[in-house]
NUBA-57605 format. One line per field, with one value per residue (C-alpha): x, y, z; residue number from 1. Coordinates in pm, whole numbers, plus 50000, padded with zeros to 5 digits. Example, Ala and Ser with C-alpha at 12.3 -4.5 7.8 and 13.67 -1.06 7.14 Angstrom:
# residues 2
c1 [51230, 51367] $
c2 [49550, 49894] $
c3 [50780, 50714] $
num [1, 2] $
***
This chain:
# residues 507
c1 [40569, 40366, 39992, 39744, 39577, 39152, 39067, 38755, 38657, 38453, 38354, 38074, 37849, 37789, 38117, 38149, 38411, 38217, 37925, 37910, 37517, 37523, 37761, 37515, 37199, 37399, 37476, 37087, 37125, 37365, 37262, 37250, 37460, 37769, 37754, 37763, 38036, 38218, 38109, 38253, 38593, 38626, 38526, 38816, 39089, 39008, 39071, 39270, 39502, 39855, 40083, 40420, 40633, 40955, 41250, 41597, 41777, 42202, 42290, 42363, 42700, 42992, 43170, 42877, 42829, 43165, 43159, 42839, 42939, 43299, 43061, 42837, 43106, 43276, 42945, 42944, 43271, 42997, 42809, 42507, 42170, 42086, 42397, 42316, 42467, 42166, 42308, 42229, 42565, 42752, 42447, 42399, 42781, 42782, 42500, 42686, 42961, 42773, 42588, 42262, 42117, 41813, 41705, 41683, 41298, 41014, 40940, 40684, 40844, 40741, 40749, 40555, 40616, 40444, 40306, 40614, 40700, 40365, 40202, 40522, 40486, 40089, 40248, 40487, 40218, 39981, 40243, 40355, 40020, 40016, 40308, 40564, 40873, 40946, 41256, 41169, 41397, 41286, 41435, 41560, 41553, 41415, 41668, 41850, 42029, 41939, 41573, 41645, 41646, 41424, 41361, 41007, 40920, 41167, 41514, 41804, 42020, 42322, 42542, 42383, 42371, 42770, 42840, 42666, 42862, 43159, 43014, 42995, 43256, 43534, 43256, 43225, 43594, 43586, 43297, 43455, 43782, 43669, 43351, 43400, 43204, 43242, 42924, 42705, 42591, 42232, 42405, 42628, 42291, 42095, 42338, 42331, 41965, 41945, 42223, 42066, 41737, 41865, 42098, 41772, 41632, 41292, 40997, 40926, 41141, 40917, 41136, 41072, 41252, 41468, 41411, 41225, 41242, 41411, 41809, 41728, 41946, 41669, 41576, 41818, 41501, 41203, 40902, 40591, 40383, 40490, 40298, 40284, 40123, 40019, 40239, 40321, 40622, 40917, 41251, 41200, 41563, 41605, 41310, 41079, 40857, 40531, 40345, 40355, 40702, 40817, 40567, 40847, 41090, 40876, 40751, 41093, 40969, 40704, 40847, 40732, 40431, 40396, 40110, 40075, 39892, 39821, 39686, 39503, 39711, 39693, 39535, 39900, 40121, 39792, 39866, 40161, 40148, 39912, 40118, 40446, 40218, 40061, 40434, 40545, 40211, 40193, 39844, 39671, 39433, 39376, 39233, 38863, 38795, 38944, 38966, 38976, 38839, 38438, 38371, 38583, 38554, 38745, 38827, 39072, 39386, 39307, 39023, 38831, 38781, 38598, 38839, 38722, 39033, 39054, 38855, 38548, 38541, 38677, 38444, 38521, 38898, 39066, 39379, 39588, 39730, 39518, 39430, 39268, 39539, 39678, 39347, 39425, 39751, 39624, 39389, 39717, 39884, 39581, 39539, 39903, 39930, 39572, 39779, 40099, 39883, 39731, 39342, 39151, 39362, 39455, 39193, 38877, 38831, 38927, 39238, 39097, 38912, 39002, 39400, 39364, 39212, 39464, 39765, 39626, 39531, 39932, 40069, 40300, 40422, 40713, 40708, 40349, 40096, 40312, 40186, 40506, 40371, 40046, 39977, 40044, 39978, 40322, 40251, 40541, 40483, 40755, 40621, 40854, 40669, 40392, 40151, 40248, 40167, 39853, 39767, 39891, 39743, 39421, 39475, 39521, 39215, 39021, 39228, 39241, 39039, 39295, 39225, 39578, 39800, 40165, 40440, 40763, 40884, 41261, 41305, 41577, 41698, 41676, 41255, 40992, 40967, 40752, 40463, 40518, 40455, 40177, 40003, 40037, 39930, 39533, 39592, 39942, 39843, 40220, 40520, 40881, 41106, 41418, 41684, 41805, 42176, 42173, 42399, 42154, 41909, 41805, 41940, 41687, 41701, 41663, 41370, 41197, 41227, 40984, 40785, 40749, 40649, 40364, 40259, 40317, 40599, 40377, 40301, 40691, 40936, 41298, 41476, 41805, 41854, 41602, 41569, 41486, 41230, 41042, 41038, 40902, 40639, 40552, 40478, 40345, 40081, 40035, 39912, 39568, 39575, 39611, 39214, 39222, 39335, 39714, 39848, 40220, 40315, 40677, 40717, 40931, 41202, 41219, 41574, 41356, 41094, 41414, 41568, 41245, 41153, 41508, 41495, 41133, 41256, 41123, 41458] $
c2 [21808, 21576, 21671, 21499, 21252, 21250, 21450, 21532, 21155, 21056, 20684, 20512, 20340, 20090, 20020, 19674, 19646, 19862, 19602, 19272, 19283, 19498, 19332, 19022, 19289, 19399, 19095, 19056, 18897, 18625, 18278, 18384, 18119, 18173, 18584, 18499, 18287, 18544, 18803, 18580, 18533, 18926, 18985, 18734, 18864, 19209, 19121, 18815, 18865, 19101, 19125, 18966, 19143, 19335, 19257, 19208, 18909, 18925, 18978, 18653, 18771, 18721, 18994, 19220, 19019, 19051, 19461, 19507, 19290, 19556, 19887, 19683, 19607, 19965, 20144, 19863, 20062, 20365, 20463, 20223, 20365, 20328, 20509, 20891, 21238, 21459, 21654, 21749, 21966, 21642, 21574, 21907, 21949, 21648, 21777, 22138, 21938, 21706, 22088, 22008, 21765, 21757, 22097, 21932, 21771, 21831, 21592, 21400, 21377, 21127, 21045, 20887, 20558, 20331, 20252, 20497, 20251, 20102, 20477, 20548, 20297, 20370, 20713, 20605, 20413, 20683, 20921, 20622, 20549, 20963, 20890, 21074, 20954, 20878, 20828, 20653, 20602, 20388, 20204, 20002, 19723, 19367, 19145, 19393, 19746, 19840, 19852, 20185, 20336, 20313, 20463, 20418, 20165, 19916, 19920, 20024, 19716, 19637, 19778, 20118, 20084, 20069, 20291, 20546, 20468, 20528, 20824, 21017, 20851, 21123, 21366, 21166, 21119, 21488, 21577, 21321, 21474, 21796, 21693, 21560, 21311, 21036, 21061, 20729, 20460, 20619, 20955, 20809, 20644, 20903, 21103, 20807, 20838, 21226, 21191, 20918, 21071, 21401, 21147, 20962, 21253, 21171, 21431, 21362, 21176, 20996, 21016, 20820, 20931, 20724, 20825, 21143, 21434, 21776, 21626, 21288, 21275, 21304, 21671, 21827, 21891, 22073, 21846, 22013, 21756, 21658, 21304, 21243, 20833, 20753, 20835, 20602, 20526, 20401, 20512, 20698, 20699, 20957, 21058, 21162, 20923, 21095, 21083, 21511, 21501, 21255, 21468, 21766, 21627, 21455, 21824, 21884, 21808, 22031, 22318, 22695, 22691, 22297, 22094, 21849, 21516, 21383, 21049, 21021, 21086, 21079, 21459, 21548, 21491, 21637, 21978, 21975, 21958, 22212, 22462, 22363, 22413, 22774, 22856, 22802, 22896, 22534, 22410, 22082, 21807, 21592, 21232, 21218, 21554, 21691, 21308, 20966, 20591, 20550, 20226, 19848, 19524, 19212, 19083, 18773, 18880, 19200, 19430, 19673, 20071, 20372, 20666, 21035, 21230, 21610, 21638, 21374, 21027, 20699, 20446, 20028, 20070, 19739, 19748, 19419, 19458, 19328, 19482, 19852, 19978, 19979, 20133, 20405, 20444, 20412, 20698, 20938, 20827, 20902, 21294, 21349, 21248, 21483, 21743, 21750, 21780, 22078, 21873, 22058, 22378, 22498, 22252, 22122, 21797, 21456, 21249, 21036, 20743, 20444, 20606, 20544, 20221, 20089, 20245, 20074, 19733, 19706, 19787, 19562, 19607, 19314, 19174, 19363, 19110, 18902, 18571, 18344, 17967, 17771, 17466, 17600, 17954, 18185, 18524, 18754, 19098, 19323, 19479, 19601, 19774, 19755, 19972, 19773, 19444, 19579, 19672, 19327, 19118, 19288, 19248, 18848, 18784, 19014, 18857, 18479, 18229, 18062, 17768, 17782, 18108, 18034, 18337, 18312, 18640, 18751, 19123, 19370, 19414, 19806, 19772, 19727, 19405, 19329, 19542, 19410, 19039, 19145, 19252, 18950, 18736, 18722, 18573, 18321, 17990, 17922, 18154, 18022, 18281, 18316, 18525, 18706, 18722, 19130, 19257, 19459, 19120, 19005, 18675, 18410, 18293, 18694, 18699, 18377, 18525, 18812, 18539, 18294, 18576, 18693, 18369, 18099, 17821, 17598, 17840, 17890, 17729, 17864, 17791, 18015, 17966, 18107, 17817, 17601, 17790, 17775, 17412, 17399, 17679, 17493, 17195, 17317, 17438, 17113, 16961, 16959, 16827, 16929, 17088, 17230, 17603, 17636, 17937, 18080, 18468, 18584, 18933, 19124, 19293, 19386, 19174, 18819, 18885, 18936, 18619, 18460, 18561, 18419, 18072, 18007, 18090, 18439, 18543] $
c3 [57420, 57168, 57144, 57369, 57074, 57079, 57376, 57296, 57236, 57440, 57522, 57281, 57443, 57164, 57202, 57191, 57467, 57695, 57782, 57780, 57755, 57413, 57272, 57276, 57211, 56905, 56762, 56623, 56275, 56407, 56596, 56951, 57108, 56920, 56968, 57368, 57311, 57068, 57322, 57610, 57411, 57384, 57742, 57871, 57631, 57778, 58135, 58077, 58350, 58404, 58139, 58184, 58446, 58248, 58516, 58285, 58372, 58345, 58012, 57778, 57630, 57888, 57837, 57889, 58171, 58284, 58262, 58418, 58695, 58730, 58741, 58993, 59175, 59181, 59266, 59579, 59716, 59769, 60063, 60051, 60039, 60415, 60477, 60447, 60461, 60457, 60196, 59791, 59757, 59575, 59353, 59253, 59234, 58989, 58752, 58766, 58573, 58390, 58236, 58403, 58224, 58466, 58344, 57993, 58039, 58277, 58513, 58772, 59118, 59367, 59747, 59983, 60198, 59993, 59638, 59472, 59221, 59107, 59067, 58900, 58618, 58606, 58529, 58292, 58111, 58075, 57932, 57693, 57564, 57493, 57281, 57518, 57528, 57932, 58171, 58453, 58760, 59050, 59377, 59465, 59189, 59193, 58990, 58793, 58849, 58559, 58639, 58790, 58470, 58200, 57867, 57695, 57957, 57950, 58147, 57962, 57818, 58032, 57723, 57764, 58146, 58139, 57847, 58071, 58361, 58164, 58047, 58364, 58549, 58495, 58613, 58919, 59034, 58981, 59240, 59447, 59461, 59577, 59839, 60172, 60107, 59803, 59581, 59724, 59537, 59493, 59412, 59095, 58995, 59014, 58817, 58560, 58512, 58483, 58188, 58016, 58003, 57871, 57657, 57508, 57521, 57707, 57692, 58022, 58373, 58609, 58895, 59265, 59553, 59732, 60113, 60210, 60025, 60088, 60074, 59870, 59570, 59338, 59465, 59212, 58945, 59015, 58930, 58709, 58957, 59241, 59370, 59729, 59820, 60152, 60402, 60716, 60940, 60778, 60833, 61189, 61233, 60954, 60877, 61212, 61432, 61330, 60966, 61021, 61080, 60791, 60613, 60658, 60494, 60204, 60126, 59995, 59651, 59621, 59439, 59369, 59113, 59092, 59127, 59397, 59351, 59725, 59823, 60127, 60412, 60769, 60920, 61066, 60696, 60511, 60676, 60650, 60249, 60229, 60464, 60207, 59934, 60083, 60042, 59740, 59572, 59444, 59355, 59529, 59440, 59715, 59717, 59804, 59670, 59354, 59226, 59368, 59346, 59223, 59179, 59206, 59144, 59171, 58788, 58624, 58726, 58842, 58897, 58683, 58807, 58782, 58832, 58904, 58736, 58698, 58388, 58464, 58510, 58372, 58346, 58335, 58330, 58388, 58595, 58569, 58975, 59329, 59598, 59689, 59717, 59369, 59256, 59463, 59281, 58980, 59060, 59179, 58871, 58642, 58851, 58800, 58412, 58364, 58615, 58346, 58056, 58215, 58270, 58539, 58471, 58116, 57997, 58091, 57882, 58006, 57829, 57556, 57720, 57521, 57579, 57905, 57966, 57683, 57919, 58229, 58072, 58019, 58341, 58581, 58866, 58924, 59311, 59390, 59428, 59135, 59103, 58985, 59023, 59036, 59216, 59469, 59383, 59519, 59548, 59568, 59735, 59885, 60176, 60424, 60666, 60863, 60665, 60346, 60532, 60624, 60204, 60127, 60380, 60259, 59892, 59917, 60128, 59848, 59527, 59642, 59802, 59981, 60222, 60401, 60311, 60453, 60446, 60387, 60528, 60481, 60651, 60665, 61048, 61010, 60983, 61168, 61149, 61552, 61307, 61002, 61118, 61322, 61000, 60876, 61155, 61042, 60720, 60785, 60912, 60936, 60865, 60745, 60864, 60627, 60516, 60165, 60056, 60186, 60471, 60585, 60642, 60991, 61100, 61067, 61405, 61507, 61333, 61443, 61807, 61726, 61488, 61764, 61991, 61709, 61578, 61852, 61856, 61646, 61375, 61299, 61099, 61077, 60728, 60737, 60339, 60096, 59834, 60166, 60315, 59948, 59929, 60289, 60267, 59940, 60121, 60390, 60158, 59971, 60256, 60234, 59868, 59528, 59531, 59931, 59778, 59939, 59845, 59990, 60000, 60011, 60142, 60391, 60136, 59783, 59811, 59962, 59617, 59381, 59477, 59525, 59184, 59038, 59229, 59099, 58732, 58670, 58516] $
num [1, 2, 3, 4, 5, 6, 7, 8, 9, 10, 11, 12, 13, 14, 15, 16, 17, 18, 19, 20, 21, 22, 23, 24, 25, 26, 27, 28, 29, 30, 31, 32, 33, 34, 35, 36, 37, 38, 39, 40, 41, 42, 43, 44, 45, 46, 47, 48, 49, 50, 51, 52, 53, 54, 55, 56, 57, 58, 59, 60, 61, 62, 63, 64, 65, 66, 67, 68, 69, 70, 71, 72, 73, 74, 75, 76, 77, 78, 79, 80, 81, 82, 83, 84, 85, 86, 87, 88, 89, 90, 91, 92, 93, 94, 95, 96, 97, 98, 99, 100, 101, 102, 103, 104, 105, 106, 107, 108, 109, 110, 111, 112, 113, 114, 115, 116, 117, 118, 119, 120, 121, 122, 123, 124, 125, 126, 127, 128, 129, 130, 131, 132, 133, 134, 135, 136, 137, 138, 139, 140, 141, 142, 143, 144, 145, 146, 147, 148, 149, 150, 151, 152, 153, 154, 155, 156, 157, 158, 159, 160, 161, 162, 163, 164, 165, 166, 167, 168, 169, 170, 171, 172, 173, 174, 175, 176, 177, 178, 179, 180, 181, 182, 183, 184, 185, 186, 187, 188, 189, 190, 191, 192, 193, 194, 195, 196, 197, 198, 199, 200, 201, 202, 203, 204, 205, 206, 207, 208, 209, 210, 211, 212, 213, 214, 215, 216, 217, 218, 219, 220, 221, 222, 223, 224, 225, 226, 227, 228, 229, 230, 231, 232, 233, 234, 235, 236, 237, 238, 239, 240, 241, 242, 243, 244, 245, 246, 247, 248, 249, 250, 251, 252, 253, 254, 255, 256, 257, 258, 259, 260, 261, 262, 263, 264, 265, 266, 267, 268, 269, 270, 271, 272, 273, 274, 275, 276, 277, 278, 279, 280, 281, 282, 283, 284, 285, 286, 287, 288, 289, 290, 291, 292, 293, 294, 295, 296, 297, 298, 299, 300, 301, 302, 303, 304, 305, 306, 307, 308, 309, 310, 311, 312, 313, 314, 315, 316, 317, 318, 319, 320, 321, 322, 323, 324, 325, 326, 327, 328, 329, 330, 331, 332, 333, 334, 335, 336, 337, 338, 339, 340, 341, 342, 343, 344, 345, 346, 347, 348, 349, 350, 351, 352, 353, 354, 355, 356, 357, 358, 359, 360, 361, 362, 363, 364, 365, 366, 367, 368, 369, 370, 371, 372, 373, 374, 375, 376, 377, 378, 379, 380, 381, 382, 383, 384, 385, 386, 387, 388, 389, 390, 391, 392, 393, 394, 395, 396, 397, 398, 399, 400, 401, 402, 403, 404, 405, 406, 407, 408, 409, 410, 411, 412, 413, 414, 415, 416, 417, 418, 419, 420, 421, 422, 423, 424, 425, 426, 427, 428, 429, 430, 431, 432, 433, 434, 435, 436, 437, 438, 439, 440, 441, 442, 443, 444, 445, 446, 447, 448, 449, 450, 451, 452, 453, 454, 455, 456, 457, 458, 459, 460, 461, 462, 463, 464, 465, 466, 467, 468, 469, 470, 471, 472, 473, 474, 475, 476, 477, 478, 479, 480, 481, 482, 483, 484, 485, 486, 487, 488, 489, 490, 491, 492, 493, 494, 495, 496, 497, 498, 499, 500, 501, 502, 503, 504, 505, 506, 507] $
***
């Protein structure tokens, strides 16, 4: 593992990036008006908005595209991600015949209900800034299946994805022949990710669970750090009907002598997690006690936050993502990386503040409060359950001053769609209901029936085709005129957001 550079470096109070007034005061020998202009220019460059999201597109080479489609077709013949047999027996068997690739690097394992992917991306950015080679495994993907497996902060190429699949395919077939059920789509992808990370090789893997924890396919790793983002109700038919019951399943990623980074939780969920930590002699750091968000303010393209980590405060950190929930995700990510490096246990000093600032300023999270169009502004957010919808509704109100917000909602049939719509009802002037191309998508007319009960008939429009829904929403947002401040929020499903992203020219 690489050493952490500049651990004892503290922010220089006279650093021009730290304070606008200090920049001006330092320019005593120059024209004061010029000093103000140059200082403002530097500040705007520092807070100029989010970096472009790194979502891969289809391969340009027709042969590579054909080969990738063949792999996707073969994977599609397996159980999808919503069909589960709760066991890690098959993935464990695959790891065995592959030579246990997941044991060749340390890992940070992430579970929770919402915020897992954004938190994983932040952890990855921090580790990369400290010169560690990272592997990140997240799901689902926004546009391309290759997004799920990343090396050094970027999705693996289509060519590498194909090669990895071909490498593991004979072993997958061997395990298929030995097990009662074939390996699922998600299990094969998990095996591919762990093999790709070992082949790279990576210094550390950042792994997001697919669902739950104990029997999730990712849970053949022993995470040095277990991260638990906020737990709420989702997948209740498989995980339980209360946060405490769901936490019991998610606590399965907490391993012997690990460190647990616990985001703010419902009381019953927190109790379950703390009991599990005691049972396996794990160390716990709790948001709001050992770490947390000290302060935050809206900035251009995101927010400026002060975070309290396990080793001290990190001030003036620019995060190019919107919403209080992303500030809390940042606090969790920072604490996880501190724990990985031993801050707060083996070493008392904090991480280098400039490196932390640089890492957070480079974070992007596609499909999470992502602006993809202006005039009118179109925002994409992958909220797909009531808890996610509530934080998204709050974030939209804080980050944008829309005089009229139109919702485009396409949801999956296995979700709490009524709860999701009720969360958005206070902020949507009107809603256009639609459906994405997935077989899991709720029929647009069925969704409209629920929407009418929540919003009233006058505020609901039905457009079964997503392109038509986007066009209708944009037209509604423009009704008040060019400068009236209308906006569109596309939400309800990661798949809906991904397809909208493509339609709006992002990829």
